[in-house]
All heavy atoms as an XYZ file, in Angstrom:
620
protein
N       0.873     -1.191      0.001
C      -0.006      0.009      0.007
C       0.867      1.216     -0.028
O       1.933      1.366      0.739
C      -0.903     -0.059      1.219
C      -1.847      1.145      1.255
S      -2.804      1.149      2.838
C      -4.376      0.750      2.150
N       0.638      2.197     -0.827
C       1.384      3.328     -0.991
C       1.481      4.183      0.327
O       2.645      4.658      0.625
C       0.768      4.291     -2.115
C       1.583      5.535     -2.344
S       0.953      6.379     -3.737
C       1.942      7.845     -3.812
N       0.478      4.314      1.176
C       0.420      5.050      2.450
C       1.493      4.419      3.393
O       2.270      5.069      4.091
C      -1.017      5.038      2.986
O      -1.827      5.716      2.205
C      -0.938      5.906      4.300
N       1.442      3.107      3.439
C       2.440      2.360      4.304
C       3.841      2.739      3.891
O       4.752      2.762      4.806
C       2.094      0.807      4.242
C       0.850      0.432      5.029
O       0.362      1.387      5.714
O       0.355     -0.587      4.659
N       4.183      2.664      2.614
C       5.409      2.993      2.016
C       5.882      4.389      2.457
O       7.044      4.639      2.891
C       5.503      2.749      0.513
C       6.892      2.888     -0.034
O       7.752      2.549      0.506
N       6.883      3.474     -1.162
N       4.989      5.361      2.233
C       5.259      6.781      2.627
C       5.621      6.866      4.074
O       6.530      7.490      4.549
C       4.263      7.708      2.173
C       4.115      7.797      0.749
C       4.367      9.142      2.766
C       2.879      8.362      0.181
N       4.688      6.245      4.919
C       4.929      6.277      6.409
C       6.278      5.619      6.743
O       7.028      6.067      7.609
C       3.853      5.632      7.133
C       2.500      6.398      7.079
C       1.381      5.550      7.840
C       2.615      7.649      7.855
N       6.592      4.547      6.133
C       7.901      3.809      6.415
C       9.013      4.798      6.026
O      10.086      4.823      6.767
C       8.063      2.546      5.694
C       9.203      1.713      6.003
C       9.486      1.459      7.509
O       8.472      1.152      8.267
O      10.584      1.487      7.938
N       9.000      5.422      4.921
C      10.060      6.324      4.496
C      10.215      7.497      5.523
O      11.342      7.827      5.762
C       9.711      6.966      3.104
C       9.871      5.879      1.984
C       9.485      6.508      0.590
O       9.110      7.628      0.428
N       9.471      5.620     -0.348
N       9.137      8.018      5.925
C       9.139      9.063      6.956
C       9.740      8.616      8.258
O      10.575      9.268      8.805
C       7.737      9.678      7.218
C       7.251     10.418      6.119
C       5.730     10.860      6.346
O       5.022     10.266      7.084
N       5.476     11.995      5.667
N       9.487      7.429      8.773
C       9.934      6.910      9.910
C      11.469      6.704      9.768
O      12.382      7.193     10.694
C       9.311      5.583     10.244
C       8.037      5.770     10.744
C      10.171      4.752     11.315
C       7.121      4.539     10.898
N      11.927      6.099      8.589
C      13.362      5.995      8.337
C      14.118      7.337      8.283
O      15.150      7.517      8.887
C      13.577      5.232      7.020
C      13.214      3.777      7.138
C      13.294      3.163      5.686
O      13.789      3.501      4.813
N      12.794      1.854      5.759
N      13.499      8.302      7.592
C      14.137      9.687      7.687
C      14.280     10.294      9.018
O      15.416     10.702      9.382
C      13.274     10.559      6.699
C      13.722     11.986      6.704
C      14.736     12.409      5.921
C      13.169     12.932      7.577
C      15.203     13.710      5.830
C      13.502     14.293      7.555
C      14.485     14.521      6.653
O      14.896     15.988      6.713
N      13.243     10.198      9.820
C      13.373     10.885     11.047
C      14.198     10.137     12.138
O      14.842     10.740     12.964
C      11.874     11.170     11.628
C      11.268     12.396     10.874
C      10.185     12.177     10.116
C      11.708     13.609     11.114
C       9.612     13.160      9.369
C      11.147     14.665     10.407
C      10.142     14.457      9.542
O       9.545     15.424      8.932
N      14.198      8.901     11.965
C      15.099      7.983     12.763
C      16.490      8.323     12.519
O      17.422      8.409     13.373
C      14.838      6.523     12.710
S      13.339      5.998     13.505
N      16.749      8.472     11.159
C      18.230      8.785     10.789
C      18.630     10.075     11.370
O      19.863     10.350     11.522
C      18.261      8.739      9.236
N      17.720     11.166     11.493
C      18.214     12.372     11.901
C      17.758     12.749     13.387
O      17.921     13.851     13.859
C      17.338     13.339     11.060
C      17.763     13.257      9.647
C      17.375     14.377      8.749
N      18.041     15.652      9.146
C      17.640     16.856      8.716
N      16.630     16.985      7.892
N      18.271     17.898      9.181
N      17.310     11.761     14.154
C      16.851     11.996     15.572
C      17.926     12.660     16.362
O      17.675     13.580     17.077
C      16.531     10.500     16.173
N      19.256     12.170     16.273
C      20.319     12.824     17.102
C      20.462     14.319     16.738
O      20.705     15.204     17.650
C      21.582     12.107     16.858
C      21.576     10.797     17.601
O      20.822     10.510     18.540
N      22.429      9.817     17.075
N      20.375     14.594     15.442
C      20.452     15.953     15.025
C      19.372     16.819     15.537
O      19.552     17.936     16.002
C      20.428     16.123     13.481
C      20.585     17.564     13.050
C      20.777     17.740     11.475
O      20.663     16.656     10.812
O      20.659     18.899     11.051
N      18.068     16.280     15.658
C      16.999     17.111     16.056
C      17.179     17.277     17.671
O      16.788     18.251     18.168
C      15.674     16.328     15.952
C      15.379     16.348     14.512
C      14.840     15.051     13.969
C      15.489     17.367     13.652
C      14.326     15.065     12.534
C      15.028     17.402     12.339
C      14.476     16.173     11.853
O      14.066     16.196     10.539
N      17.822     16.252     18.380
C      18.076     16.381     19.846
C      19.035     17.487     20.061
O      18.981     18.291     20.839
C      18.567     15.072     20.357
C      17.599     14.070     20.608
O      16.338     14.360     20.464
O      17.871     12.834     20.810
N      20.115     17.507     19.140
C      21.150     18.588     19.389
C      20.461     19.933     19.089
O      20.842     20.887     19.838
C      22.305     18.369     18.321
C      23.200     17.146     18.697
C      24.246     16.854     17.676
O      24.316     17.686     16.689
O      24.913     15.845     17.833
N      19.624     20.028     18.161
C      19.035     21.231     17.713
C      18.114     21.776     19.038
O      18.197     22.894     19.504
C      18.150     21.163     16.498
C      17.222     22.393     16.286
C      17.589     23.563     15.877
C      15.890     22.535     16.705
N      16.507     24.448     15.880
C      15.407     23.889     16.355
C      14.992     21.698     17.277
C      14.161     24.250     16.637
C      13.674     22.180     17.437
C      13.334     23.372     17.066
N      17.334     20.827     19.479
C      16.340     21.233     20.531
C      17.012     21.602     21.832
O      16.762     22.652     22.537
C      15.322     20.222     20.896
C      14.329     20.442     21.797
C      13.268     21.221     21.595
C      14.570     20.220     23.182
C      12.346     21.700     22.506
C      13.681     20.595     24.133
C      12.626     21.363     23.745
N      18.207     20.763     22.093
C      18.869     21.049     23.447
C      20.002     21.916     23.290
O      20.776     22.127     24.209
C      19.338     19.728     24.083
C      18.144     18.869     24.466
C      17.681     17.746     23.773
C      17.430     19.258     25.558
C      16.652     16.974     24.114
C      16.202     18.626     25.957
C      15.883     17.358     25.255
O      14.753     16.633     25.687
N      20.180     22.561     21.990
C      21.185     23.569     21.839
C      22.601     23.070     22.056
O      23.353     23.698     22.770
C      20.973     24.813     22.585
C      19.479     25.397     22.226
C      19.611     25.850     20.784
N      18.526     26.756     20.295
C      17.687     26.430     19.400
N      17.777     25.284     18.692
N      16.798     27.421     19.046
N      22.905     21.909     21.507
C      24.209     21.322     21.598
C      24.978     21.400     20.369
O      24.458     21.620     19.228
C      24.157     19.946     22.069
C      23.384     19.743     23.423
C      23.434     18.310     23.792
C      22.823     18.217     25.160
N      22.781     16.799     25.648
N      26.334     21.324     20.455
C      27.154     21.300     19.276
C      26.966     22.598     18.313
O      27.054     23.676     18.887
N      26.776     22.412     17.130
C      26.680     23.565     16.111
C      25.359     24.378     16.425
O      25.181     25.408     15.861
C      26.694     23.041     14.783
C      25.466     22.189     14.318
C      25.651     21.797     12.872
N      24.612     20.844     12.419
C      24.190     20.606     11.293
N      24.714     21.341     10.408
N      23.216     19.856     11.099
N      24.495     23.944     17.256
C      23.282     24.556     17.576
C      23.331     25.408     18.881
O      22.478     26.131     19.178
C      22.118     23.659     17.610
C      21.945     22.939     16.447
C      22.368     21.566     16.245
C      21.368     23.490     15.267
C      22.200     20.842     15.004
C      21.175     22.820     14.104
C      21.626     21.516     13.912
O      21.466     20.863     12.744
N      24.534     25.426     19.562
C      24.719     26.169     20.762
C      24.873     27.591     20.363
O      25.732     27.974     19.497
C      25.976     25.584     21.471
C      26.169     26.339     22.793
O      25.722     27.366     23.038
O      26.987     25.697     23.557
N      24.062     28.415     20.873
C      24.064     29.844     20.483
C      24.579     30.656     21.696
O      24.329     31.943     21.590
C      22.691     30.305     20.135
C      21.986     29.654     18.954
C      22.875     29.889     17.678
N      22.235     29.273     16.409
C      22.780     28.273     15.928
N      23.938     27.761     16.351
N      22.188     27.773     14.729
N      25.163     29.997     22.520
C      25.688     30.845     23.809
C      24.745     30.898     24.859
O      23.488     30.658     24.663
N      25.266     30.945     26.188
C      24.399     30.794     27.294
C      23.069     31.722     27.243
O      22.092     31.217     27.660
C      25.354     31.184     28.536
N      23.247     32.957     26.932
C      22.097     33.893     26.953
C      21.045     33.467     25.934
O      19.826     33.366     26.366
C      22.603     35.250     26.655
C      21.507     36.310     26.889
C      21.899     37.703     26.766
O      23.135     38.033     26.400
N      21.074     38.710     26.968
N      21.462     33.276     24.764
C      20.394     32.802     23.714
C      19.834     31.422     24.019
O      18.652     31.261     23.768
C      21.048     32.818     22.413
C      21.289     34.277     21.873
O      20.553     35.152     22.218
N      22.306     34.462     21.119
N      20.633     30.489     24.505
C      20.171     29.178     24.867
C      19.135     29.286     25.944
O      18.083     28.648     25.815
C      21.314     28.329     25.222
C      22.162     27.887     24.068
O      21.876     28.079     22.875
N      23.377     27.324     24.415
N      19.429     30.092     26.948
C      18.460     30.233     28.083
C      17.246     30.897     27.572
O      16.142     30.460     28.018
C      19.053     31.116     29.218
C      18.222     31.050     30.400
C      18.043     29.730     31.034
O      18.893     28.906     31.260
N      16.732     29.256     31.073
N      17.261     31.811     26.735
C      16.037     32.492     26.086
C      15.200     31.395     25.358
O      14.031     31.415     25.503
C      16.506     33.536     25.126
C      15.236     34.363     24.771
C      15.884     35.699     24.164
N      15.290     35.779     22.802
C      15.682     36.613     21.939
N      16.667     37.490     22.129
N      15.147     36.728     20.767
N      15.905     30.555     24.689
C      15.132     29.391     23.994
C      14.524     28.497     24.929
O      13.222     28.266     24.845
C      16.293     28.600     23.155
C      15.697     27.373     22.735
C      16.003     26.123     23.244
C      14.834     26.987     21.653
N      15.325     25.071     22.644
C      14.674     25.569     21.603
C      14.130     27.760     20.631
C      13.877     24.920     20.510
C      13.378     27.196     19.584
C      13.242     25.829     19.696
N      15.226     28.092     26.058
C      14.695     27.233     27.048
C      13.432     27.933     27.759
O      12.458     27.228     28.044
C      15.613     26.671     27.962
C      16.513     25.702     27.192
C      18.012     25.945     27.117
C      16.128     24.568     26.581
C      18.807     25.064     26.489
C      16.963     23.708     25.983
C      18.304     23.919     25.904
N      13.612     29.118     27.949
C      12.468     29.939     28.659
C      11.208     29.974     27.778
O      10.151     29.660     28.234
C      12.930     31.336     28.930
C      13.959     31.371     30.090
O      14.166     30.521     30.816
N      14.627     32.579     30.123
N      11.374     30.053     26.362
C      10.298     30.061     25.528
C       9.692     28.705     25.459
O       8.350     28.526     25.413
C      10.749     30.493     24.121
C      11.207     32.061     24.033
C      11.713     32.437     22.767
O      11.860     31.655     21.738
O      12.079     33.603     22.683
N      10.454     27.706     25.429
C       9.898     26.333     25.544
C       9.148     26.080     26.798
O       8.035     25.480     26.656
C      11.055     25.299     25.379
C      10.642     23.845     25.654
C      11.775     25.347     23.925
N       9.637     26.503     27.930
C       8.832     26.338     29.104
C       7.556     27.062     29.115
O       6.507     26.526     29.612
C       9.717     26.884     30.324
N       7.499     28.190     28.442
C       6.138     28.940     28.412
C       5.196     28.086     27.678
O       4.025     27.885     27.933
C       6.352     30.309     27.644
C       4.992     30.865     27.236
C       7.097     31.229     28.571
N       5.677     27.461     26.460
C       4.842     26.750     25.612
C       4.346     25.465     26.388
O       3.173     25.056     26.396
C       5.499     26.229     24.332
C       5.668     27.553     23.365
C       4.626     25.256     23.632
C       6.585     27.409     22.361
N       5.329     24.795     27.055
C       4.972     23.543     27.834
C       3.948     23.916     28.889
O       3.019     23.129     29.084
C       6.249     22.962     28.344
C       6.159     21.548     28.909
C       7.452     21.136     29.421
C       7.380     19.776     30.069
N       8.581     19.249     30.472
N       4.218     24.885     29.647
C       3.314     25.250     30.760
C       1.840     25.583     30.277
O       0.958     25.215     30.837
C       3.915     26.456     31.565
C       5.110     26.098     32.408
O       5.289     24.909     32.715
N       6.004     27.082     32.687
N       1.894     26.263     29.103
C       0.584     26.758     28.552
C      -0.135     25.356     28.124
O      -1.390     25.294     28.409
C       0.781     27.569     27.331
O       1.397     28.773     27.794
C      -0.652     27.948     26.662
N       0.513     24.386     27.533
C      -0.085     23.257     27.097
C      -0.660     22.453     28.405
O      -1.703     21.850     28.315
C       0.817     22.303     26.206
C       1.173     22.895     24.919
C       2.230     22.050     24.295
C      -0.080     22.903     23.979
N       0.108     22.529     29.469
C      -0.350     21.743     30.670
C      -1.515     22.548     31.310
O      -2.426     21.873     31.759
C       0.795     21.799     31.713
C       1.788     20.688     31.519
N       1.614     19.327     31.872
C       3.066     20.601     30.984
C       2.595     18.556     31.579
N       3.454     19.355     31.158
N      -1.508     23.762     31.181
C      -2.656     24.569     31.802
C      -3.965     24.282     31.060
O      -4.972     24.307     31.661
C      -2.327     26.159     31.680
C      -1.342     26.560     32.828
C      -0.910     27.917     32.572
O      -1.429     28.653     31.833
N      -0.051     28.392     33.612
N      -3.916     24.192     29.747
C      -5.056     24.012     28.933
C      -5.448     22.471     28.923
O      -6.558     22.082     28.314
C      -5.097     24.600     27.610
C      -4.014     24.112     26.683
C      -4.923     26.137     27.738
C      -3.907     24.684     25.280
N      -4.585     21.642     29.302
C      -4.942     20.268     29.493
C      -4.747     19.447     28.197
O      -5.600     18.359     28.087
N      -3.955     19.843     27.287
C      -3.884     19.132     26.102
C      -2.507     18.288     25.933
O      -2.398     17.662     24.881
C      -3.962     20.020     24.844
C      -5.330     20.712     24.772
C      -2.875     21.015     24.764
N      -1.730     18.283     26.948
C      -0.523     17.521     26.951
C      -0.743     16.151     26.623
O       0.105     15.559     25.724
C       0.321     17.750     28.200
C       1.508     16.861     28.245
C       0.600     19.169     28.449
N      -1.659     15.446     27.129
C      -1.846     13.971     26.842
C      -2.458     13.774     25.505
O      -2.615     12.653     25.101
C      -2.662     13.389     27.964
C      -1.859     13.390     29.253
O      -0.700     13.228     29.385
N      -2.627     13.550     30.373
N      -2.956     14.878     24.764
C      -3.647     14.622     23.559
C      -2.566     14.995     22.429
O      -2.995     14.911     21.211
C      -4.798     15.701     23.421
C      -5.822     15.295     24.311
O      -5.992     14.217     24.705
O      -6.561     16.291     24.789
N      -1.290     15.313     22.636
C      -0.415     15.546     21.618
C       0.049     14.245     21.072
O       0.501     13.377     21.713
C       0.793     16.240     22.131
C       0.235     17.677     22.678
C       1.817     16.524     21.204
C       1.389     18.488     23.396
N      -0.076     14.185     19.702
C       0.490     12.964     19.013
C       1.919     13.160     18.879
O       2.491     14.089     18.276
C      -0.116     12.892     17.550
C       0.298     11.776     16.627
C       0.005     10.435     17.373
C      -0.374     11.920     15.293
N       2.630     12.119     19.305
C       4.087     12.066     19.166
C       4.444     11.111     18.201
O       4.286      9.788     18.384
C       4.777     11.761     20.559
C       6.171     11.779     20.557
C       6.705     11.430     21.967
O       6.067     11.509     22.856
O       7.925     11.025     21.975
N       5.002     11.499     16.973
C       5.311     10.635     15.903
C       6.819     10.401     16.006
O       7.541     11.198     15.357
C       4.857     11.101     14.572
S       3.193     11.157     14.456
N       7.360      9.560     16.650
C       8.772      9.376     16.736
C       9.110      7.964     17.100
O       8.373      7.259     17.724
C       9.499     10.225     17.698
C       9.056     10.094     19.190
C      10.042     10.534     20.095
C      10.897      9.626     20.679
N      11.072      8.185     20.760
N      10.332      7.545     16.720
C      10.883      6.278     17.189
C      11.988      6.366     18.054
O      12.248      5.528     18.871
C      11.164      5.375     15.896
C      11.200      3.992     16.160
O      10.654      3.429     17.115
O      12.101      3.351     15.471
N      12.698      7.501     17.935
C      13.802      7.682     18.790
C      14.087      9.190     18.860
O      13.891     10.002     17.818
C      15.072      6.873     18.382
O      15.517      7.352     17.108
N      14.637      9.780     19.966
C      14.970     11.112     20.013
C      13.901     12.079     20.354
O      12.745     11.769     20.014
N      14.197     13.136     20.979
C      13.177     14.202     21.119
C      11.916     13.772     21.795
O      10.754     13.908     21.074
C      12.991     15.045     19.853
C      12.701     16.428     19.964
C      13.960     17.059     20.753
C      12.658     17.095     18.710
N      11.934     13.372     23.046
C      10.687     13.158     23.730
C      10.463     14.297     24.598
O      11.327     14.623     25.633
C      10.792     11.845     24.578
C      11.077     10.649     23.709
C       9.537     11.620     25.466
C      11.401      9.421     24.459
N       9.411     15.169     24.438
C       9.262     16.405     25.151
C       8.143     16.471     26.160
O       8.311     16.918     27.259
C       9.094     17.532     24.068
C      10.269     17.637     23.063
C       9.953     18.712     22.063
C      11.498     17.938     23.825
N       6.983     16.056     25.621
C       5.853     16.492     26.612
C       5.370     15.345     27.425
O       4.321     14.841     27.370
C       4.711     17.016     25.674
C       5.036     17.979     24.697
C       4.932     17.840     23.417
C       5.659     19.198     25.007
N       5.401     18.991     22.790
C       5.822     19.909     23.766
C       6.098     19.922     26.171
C       6.419     21.104     23.594
C       6.565     21.185     26.046
C       6.703     21.765     24.791
N       6.251     14.840     28.288
C       5.897     13.662     29.087
C       5.739     14.140     30.513
O       6.337     15.063     31.004
C       7.082     12.647     29.124
C       7.261     12.030     27.719
C       6.594     10.825     27.624
C       6.703     10.269     26.141
N       5.944      9.182     25.853
């Protein structure tokens, strides 16, 4: 089935890049923008995460991943 093939390709693509996404999100390696900019990023993430918790949709978020970047737990 074509849909299954597309989904499998997407899974393979994101699994292959999972470490890069982790580095981007956690501001490591080439994504490190310095202490001040990194802290600003994490503060913005905290605002979003807290808002999602307040409106009660955290458990309704679809997480499409096989490895890397687990955020709203």
